[in-house]
Backbone and ligand atoms as CSV (ligand in chain L), in Angstrom:
chain,resi,resn,atom,element,x,y,z
A,1,MET,N,N,22.410,32.783,-2.524
A,1,MET,CA,C,22.144,31.355,-2.561
A,1,MET,C,C,22.292,30.855,-3.989
A,2,ASP,N,N,22.976,29.744,-4.109
A,2,ASP,CA,C,23.163,29.114,-5.418
A,2,ASP,C,C,21.850,28.472,-5.869
A,3,PRO,N,N,21.269,28.914,-6.973
A,3,PRO,CA,C,19.975,28.360,-7.407
A,3,PRO,C,C,20.059,26.891,-7.801
A,4,LEU,N,N,21.239,26.354,-7.973
A,4,LEU,CA,C,21.363,24.936,-8.344
A,4,LEU,C,C,21.491,24.031,-7.128
A,5,THR,N,N,21.578,24.615,-5.936
A,5,THR,CA,C,21.671,23.827,-4.711
A,5,THR,C,C,20.279,23.650,-4.114
A,6,PRO,N,N,19.855,22.405,-3.913
A,6,PRO,CA,C,18.529,22.179,-3.313
A,6,PRO,C,C,18.416,22.859,-1.949
A,7,ALA,N,N,17.256,23.448,-1.693
A,7,ALA,CA,C,17.041,24.167,-0.440
A,7,ALA,C,C,16.382,23.263,0.586
A,8,ARG,N,N,17.198,22.612,1.356
A,8,ARG,CA,C,16.725,21.770,2.466
A,8,ARG,C,C,15.520,20.902,2.069
A,9,THR,N,N,15.653,20.197,0.971
A,9,THR,CA,C,14.566,19.327,0.553
A,9,THR,C,C,14.788,17.936,1.115
A,10,GLY,N,N,13.709,17.194,1.205
A,10,GLY,CA,C,13.794,15.829,1.689
A,10,GLY,C,C,12.544,15.479,2.449
A,11,PRO,N,N,12.241,14.200,2.544
A,11,PRO,CA,C,11.016,13.791,3.242
A,11,PRO,C,C,11.149,13.962,4.755
A,12,ASP,N,N,9.998,14.083,5.410
A,12,ASP,CA,C,9.978,14.086,6.870
A,12,ASP,C,C,10.319,12.683,7.374
A,13,ALA,N,N,10.273,12.516,8.663
A,13,ALA,CA,C,10.677,11.247,9.274
A,13,ALA,C,C,9.784,10.086,8.829
A,14,PRO,N,N,10.392,8.915,8.644
A,14,PRO,CA,C,9.591,7.737,8.294
A,14,PRO,C,C,8.727,7.289,9.469
A,15,PHE,N,N,7.743,6.491,9.149
A,15,PHE,CA,C,6.877,5.899,10.179
A,15,PHE,C,C,6.561,4.479,9.735
A,16,THR,N,N,5.785,3.771,10.518
A,16,THR,CA,C,5.476,2.391,10.147
A,16,THR,C,C,3.984,2.197,9.946
A,17,VAL,N,N,3.655,1.287,9.052
A,17,VAL,CA,C,2.305,0.772,8.887
A,17,VAL,C,C,2.417,-0.739,9.029
A,18,LEU,N,N,1.304,-1.373,9.340
A,18,LEU,CA,C,1.302,-2.830,9.447
A,18,LEU,C,C,0.896,-3.431,8.112
A,19,PHE,N,N,1.614,-4.443,7.692
A,19,PHE,CA,C,1.199,-5.202,6.517
A,19,PHE,C,C,1.134,-6.669,6.914
A,20,ASP,N,N,-0.066,-7.204,6.932
A,20,ASP,CA,C,-0.293,-8.582,7.377
A,20,ASP,C,C,0.391,-8.850,8.708
A,21,GLY,N,N,0.324,-7.846,9.576
A,21,GLY,CA,C,0.811,-8.018,10.940
A,21,GLY,C,C,2.266,-7.668,11.166
A,22,ARG,N,N,3.012,-7.358,10.110
A,22,ARG,CA,C,4.413,-6.960,10.331
A,22,ARG,C,C,4.592,-5.496,9.964
A,23,GLU,N,N,5.527,-4.854,10.621
A,23,GLU,CA,C,5.746,-3.431,10.393
A,23,GLU,C,C,6.544,-3.211,9.128
A,24,ILE,N,N,6.092,-2.279,8.301
A,24,ILE,CA,C,6.885,-1.853,7.156
A,24,ILE,C,C,7.052,-0.340,7.247
A,25,ARG,N,N,8.115,0.135,6.673
A,25,ARG,CA,C,8.481,1.547,6.748
A,25,ARG,C,C,7.780,2.317,5.634
A,26,ALA,N,N,7.321,3.521,5.953
A,26,ALA,CA,C,6.715,4.398,4.951
A,26,ALA,C,C,7.205,5.818,5.187
A,27,LEU,N,N,7.182,6.585,4.128
A,27,LEU,CA,C,7.553,7.999,4.215
A,27,LEU,C,C,6.314,8.856,3.989
A,28,PRO,N,N,6.254,10.034,4.600
A,28,PRO,CA,C,5.126,10.933,4.368
A,28,PRO,C,C,4.958,11.191,2.871
A,29,GLY,N,N,3.733,11.078,2.409
A,29,GLY,CA,C,3.431,11.314,1.001
A,29,GLY,C,C,3.449,10.064,0.148
A,30,GLN,N,N,3.955,8.973,0.683
A,30,GLN,CA,C,3.965,7.740,-0.094
A,30,GLN,C,C,2.575,7.125,-0.124
A,31,SER,N,N,2.253,6.497,-1.246
A,31,SER,CA,C,1.054,5.672,-1.291
A,31,SER,C,C,1.362,4.353,-0.588
A,32,ILE,N,N,0.320,3.627,-0.262
A,32,ILE,CA,C,0.530,2.296,0.325
A,32,ILE,C,C,1.309,1.420,-0.639
A,33,ALA,N,N,1.005,1.509,-1.932
A,33,ALA,CA,C,1.726,0.709,-2.926
A,33,ALA,C,C,3.218,1.048,-2.910
A,34,ALA,N,N,3.551,2.315,-2.838
A,34,ALA,CA,C,4.960,2.717,-2.828
A,34,ALA,C,C,5.655,2.196,-1.577
A,35,ALA,N,N,4.962,2.249,-0.445
A,35,ALA,CA,C,5.562,1.739,0.792
A,35,ALA,C,C,5.773,0.231,0.705
A,36,LEU,N,N,4.799,-0.472,0.130
A,36,LEU,CA,C,4.950,-1.918,-0.009
A,36,LEU,C,C,6.091,-2.250,-0.960
A,37,TRP,N,N,6.127,-1.577,-2.083
A,37,TRP,CA,C,7.237,-1.804,-3.028
A,37,TRP,C,C,8.579,-1.528,-2.369
A,38,SER,N,N,8.666,-0.444,-1.625
A,38,SER,CA,C,9.927,-0.088,-0.966
A,38,SER,C,C,10.369,-1.153,0.032
A,39,SER,N,N,9.404,-1.917,0.511
A,39,SER,CA,C,9.719,-2.992,1.459
A,39,SER,C,C,9.893,-4.338,0.764
A,40,GLY,N,N,9.859,-4.327,-0.554
A,40,GLY,CA,C,10.076,-5.560,-1.289
A,40,GLY,C,C,8.831,-6.385,-1.534
A,41,VAL,N,N,7.665,-5.830,-1.195
A,41,VAL,CA,C,6.404,-6.548,-1.401
A,41,VAL,C,C,5.845,-6.137,-2.757
A,42,THR,N,N,5.639,-7.084,-3.653
A,42,THR,CA,C,5.158,-6.745,-4.994
A,42,THR,C,C,3.756,-7.278,-5.283
A,43,ALA,N,N,3.218,-8.121,-4.424
A,43,ALA,CA,C,1.864,-8.650,-4.610
A,43,ALA,C,C,1.141,-8.635,-3.279
A,44,TRP,N,N,-0.116,-8.162,-3.281
A,44,TRP,CA,C,-0.887,-8.077,-2.030
A,44,TRP,C,C,-2.368,-8.307,-2.270
A,45,ARG,N,N,-2.667,-9.001,-3.335
A,45,ARG,CA,C,-4.055,-9.377,-3.611
A,45,ARG,C,C,-4.009,-10.673,-4.384
A,46,THR,N,N,-5.073,-11.480,-4.237
A,46,THR,CA,C,-5.202,-12.651,-5.098
A,46,THR,C,C,-6.510,-12.534,-5.851
A,47,THR,N,N,-6.488,-13.034,-7.084
A,47,THR,CA,C,-7.678,-12.911,-7.945
A,47,THR,C,C,-8.806,-13.797,-7.430
A,48,ARG,N,N,-10.044,-13.382,-7.772
A,48,ARG,CA,C,-11.224,-14.120,-7.323
A,48,ARG,C,C,-11.271,-15.529,-7.887
A,49,GLY,N,N,-11.003,-15.656,-9.193
A,49,GLY,CA,C,-11.140,-16.955,-9.841
A,49,GLY,C,C,-10.009,-17.913,-9.535
A,50,GLY,N,N,-8.810,-17.524,-9.855
A,50,GLY,CA,C,-7.682,-18.450,-9.767
A,50,GLY,C,C,-6.779,-18.257,-8.579
A,51,GLY,N,N,-7.022,-17.228,-7.777
A,51,GLY,CA,C,-6.158,-16.979,-6.627
A,51,GLY,C,C,-4.750,-16.560,-7.014
A,52,ARG,N,N,-4.634,-15.949,-8.191
A,52,ARG,CA,C,-3.296,-15.538,-8.656
A,52,ARG,C,C,-2.895,-14.205,-8.022
A,53,PRO,N,N,-1.606,-14.004,-7.799
A,53,PRO,CA,C,-1.144,-12.787,-7.129
A,53,PRO,C,C,-1.228,-11.553,-8.015
A,54,ARG,N,N,-1.555,-10.431,-7.398
A,54,ARG,CA,C,-1.615,-9.151,-8.096
A,54,ARG,C,C,-1.032,-8.055,-7.209
A,55,GLY,N,N,-0.551,-7.007,-7.874
A,55,GLY,CA,C,-0.027,-5.838,-7.178
A,55,GLY,C,C,-0.334,-4.622,-8.031
A,56,VAL,N,N,0.666,-3.799,-8.267
A,56,VAL,CA,C,0.466,-2.612,-9.101
A,56,VAL,C,C,0.558,-2.990,-10.582
A,57,PHE,N,N,-0.374,-2.480,-11.372
A,57,PHE,CA,C,-0.276,-2.603,-12.824
A,57,PHE,C,C,-0.194,-1.214,-13.448
A,58,CYS,N,N,-1.249,-0.417,-13.278
A,58,CYS,CA,C,-1.238,0.921,-13.903
A,58,CYS,C,C,-0.561,1.960,-13.004
A,59,GLY,N,N,-0.767,1.839,-11.718
A,59,GLY,CA,C,-0.179,2.792,-10.777
A,59,GLY,C,C,-0.879,4.136,-10.705
A,60,ILE,N,N,-2.021,4.266,-11.404
A,60,ILE,CA,C,-2.723,5.555,-11.420
A,60,ILE,C,C,-4.216,5.422,-11.114
A,61,GLY,N,N,-4.634,4.302,-10.534
A,61,GLY,CA,C,-6.012,4.187,-10.096
A,61,GLY,C,C,-7.006,3.737,-11.141
A,62,VAL,N,N,-6.541,3.190,-12.246
A,62,VAL,CA,C,-7.448,2.818,-13.331
A,62,VAL,C,C,-7.760,1.323,-13.357
A,63,CYS,N,N,-6.771,0.468,-13.139
A,63,CYS,CA,C,-6.945,-0.966,-13.402
A,63,CYS,C,C,-7.539,-1.757,-12.227
A,64,PHE,N,N,-7.460,-1.259,-11.037
A,64,PHE,CA,C,-7.958,-1.933,-9.832
A,64,PHE,C,C,-7.214,-3.243,-9.535
A,65,ASP,N,N,-6.021,-3.410,-10.059
A,65,ASP,CA,C,-5.243,-4.613,-9.754
A,65,ASP,C,C,-4.649,-4.562,-8.349
A,66,CYS,N,N,-4.523,-3.390,-7.785
A,66,CYS,CA,C,-3.759,-3.223,-6.540
A,66,CYS,C,C,-4.634,-3.226,-5.287
A,67,LEU,N,N,-5.833,-3.790,-5.382
A,67,LEU,CA,C,-6.763,-3.718,-4.247
A,67,LEU,C,C,-6.175,-4.347,-2.993
A,68,VAL,N,N,-6.486,-3.714,-1.874
A,68,VAL,CA,C,-5.938,-4.130,-0.594
A,68,VAL,C,C,-6.970,-3.776,0.479
A,69,THR,N,N,-6.882,-4.428,1.598
A,69,THR,CA,C,-7.770,-4.111,2.721
A,69,THR,C,C,-7.022,-3.198,3.685
A,70,VAL,N,N,-7.621,-2.046,3.982
A,70,VAL,CA,C,-6.985,-1.067,4.871
A,70,VAL,C,C,-7.918,-0.781,6.042
A,71,ASP,N,N,-7.447,-1.037,7.229
A,71,ASP,CA,C,-8.242,-0.821,8.447
A,71,ASP,C,C,-9.622,-1.468,8.334
A,72,GLY,N,N,-9.653,-2.688,7.803
A,72,GLY,CA,C,-10.887,-3.452,7.702
A,72,GLY,C,C,-11.749,-3.119,6.502
A,73,ARG,N,N,-11.339,-2.176,5.685
A,73,ARG,CA,C,-12.117,-1.790,4.504
A,73,ARG,C,C,-11.475,-2.393,3.255
A,74,PRO,N,N,-12.150,-3.390,2.634
A,74,PRO,CA,C,-11.580,-4.003,1.444
A,74,PRO,C,C,-11.708,-3.099,0.214
A,75,ASN,N,N,-11.033,-3.493,-0.839
A,75,ASN,CA,C,-11.134,-2.840,-2.152
A,75,ASN,C,C,-10.614,-1.408,-2.170
A,76,GLN,N,N,-9.571,-1.152,-1.415
A,76,GLN,CA,C,-8.898,0.156,-1.459
A,76,GLN,C,C,-7.748,0.061,-2.456
A,77,ARG,N,N,-7.639,1.034,-3.330
A,77,ARG,CA,C,-6.572,1.015,-4.324
A,77,ARG,C,C,-5.263,1.494,-3.681
A,78,ALA,N,N,-4.344,0.557,-3.531
A,78,ALA,CA,C,-3.080,0.854,-2.842
A,78,ALA,C,C,-2.274,1.934,-3.551
A,79,CYS,N,N,-2.473,2.078,-4.859
A,79,CYS,CA,C,-1.688,3.090,-5.591
A,79,CYS,C,C,-2.216,4.497,-5.342
A,80,LEU,N,N,-3.429,4.616,-4.778
A,80,LEU,CA,C,-4.015,5.940,-4.535
A,80,LEU,C,C,-4.114,6.297,-3.057
A,81,VAL,N,N,-4.198,5.292,-2.198
A,81,VAL,CA,C,-4.410,5.547,-0.769
A,81,VAL,C,C,-3.075,5.911,-0.115
A,82,PRO,N,N,-3.003,7.059,0.523
A,82,PRO,CA,C,-1.756,7.434,1.198
A,82,PRO,C,C,-1.480,6.526,2.393
A,83,ALA,N,N,-0.236,6.217,2.591
A,83,ALA,CA,C,0.161,5.483,3.789
A,83,ALA,C,C,0.063,6.440,4.977
A,84,VAL,N,N,-0.566,5.979,6.044
A,84,VAL,CA,C,-0.641,6.785,7.267
A,84,VAL,C,C,-0.127,5.955,8.435
A,85,ARG,N,N,0.425,6.636,9.378
A,85,ARG,CA,C,1.027,5.993,10.551
A,85,ARG,C,C,0.037,5.013,11.197
A,86,GLY,N,N,0.506,3.791,11.399
A,86,GLY,CA,C,-0.279,2.797,12.115
A,86,GLY,C,C,-1.395,2.143,11.330
A,87,ALA,N,N,-1.511,2.419,10.035
A,87,ALA,CA,C,-2.568,1.789,9.238
A,87,ALA,C,C,-2.395,0.271,9.264
A,88,ASP,N,N,-3.521,-0.435,9.259
A,88,ASP,CA,C,-3.511,-1.899,9.256
A,88,ASP,C,C,-3.853,-2.357,7.838
A,89,VAL,N,N,-2.822,-2.685,7.075
A,89,VAL,CA,C,-2.970,-3.065,5.669
A,89,VAL,C,C,-2.873,-4.578,5.576
A,90,ARG,N,N,-3.807,-5.153,4.831
A,90,ARG,CA,C,-3.809,-6.618,4.720
A,90,ARG,C,C,-3.971,-7.069,3.277
A,91,THR,N,N,-3.358,-8.187,2.991
A,91,THR,CA,C,-3.555,-8.838,1.707
A,91,THR,C,C,-5.039,-9.088,1.511
A,92,GLN,N,N,-5.518,-8.822,0.305
A,92,GLN,CA,C,-6.934,-9.055,0.008
A,92,GLN,C,C,-7.080,-10.303,-0.846
A,93,ARG,N,N,-7.905,-11.212,-0.368
A,93,ARG,CA,C,-8.194,-12.429,-1.127
A,93,ARG,C,C,-9.586,-12.297,-1.726
A,94,GLY,N,N,-9.679,-12.543,-3.039
A,94,GLY,CA,C,-10.965,-12.473,-3.721
A,94,GLY,C,C,-11.575,-11.085,-3.585
A,95,THR,N,N,-12.843,-11.056,-3.172
A,95,THR,CA,C,-13.536,-9.771,-3.038
A,95,THR,C,C,-13.131,-9.019,-1.779
A,96,GLY,N,N,-12.474,-9.718,-0.868
A,96,GLY,CA,C,-12.053,-9.072,0.368
A,96,GLY,C,C,-13.120,-9.078,1.441
A,97,HIS,N,N,-14.326,-9.481,1.087
A,97,HIS,CA,C,-15.402,-9.448,2.074
A,97,HIS,C,C,-15.432,-10.699,2.946
A,98,ASP,N,N,-14.876,-11.799,2.438
A,98,ASP,CA,C,-14.885,-13.041,3.212
A,98,ASP,C,C,-14.030,-12.949,4.471
A,99,ASP,N,N,-12.916,-12.230,4.378
A,99,ASP,CA,C,-12.002,-12.181,5.518
A,99,ASP,C,C,-12.115,-10.870,6.294
A,100,ARG,N,N,-13.243,-10.190,6.126
A,100,ARG,CA,C,-13.430,-8.884,6.755
A,100,ARG,C,C,-13.328,-8.950,8.274
A,101,HIS,N,N,-13.807,-10.055,8.858
A,101,HIS,CA,C,-13.814,-10.139,10.315
A,101,HIS,C,C,-12.769,-11.107,10.850
A,102,GLU,N,N,-11.863,-11.545,9.966
A,102,GLU,CA,C,-10.803,-12.437,10.430
A,102,GLU,C,C,-9.743,-11.670,11.193
A,103,ASP,N,N,-9.143,-12.323,12.117
A,103,ASP,CA,C,-7.972,-11.764,12.809
A,103,ASP,C,C,-6.928,-12.811,12.997
L,1,FES,S1,S,-2.363,-0.172,-9.909
L,1,FES,FE1,FE,-4.044,0.173,-11.198
L,1,FES,S2,S,-5.554,0.965,-9.847
L,1,FES,FE2,FE,-3.804,0.743,-8.595
């Protein structure tokens, strides 16, 4: 075997997660942030004070700019939470607690 030839590498089959009610594609091992970025979504939170859009800033779980609501749980860091099949991901407004029971 040629050591410079990759040995059957590649991600497993893609799956979908919901983002604000629409399906987006994700790959096994991707974070929610990576799946959103791959789908062209760059902002999924609004700030408490001014309602300004936010997405990934640090990408390593430090800044908390990427907060998102996942399966009804607000304040999940999209850059750290793995995308899982069928997850219900929603834009988070403010603290995320006001829209906890909205549908
Ligand atoms: S982008 Fe900074 S915590 Fe997620």
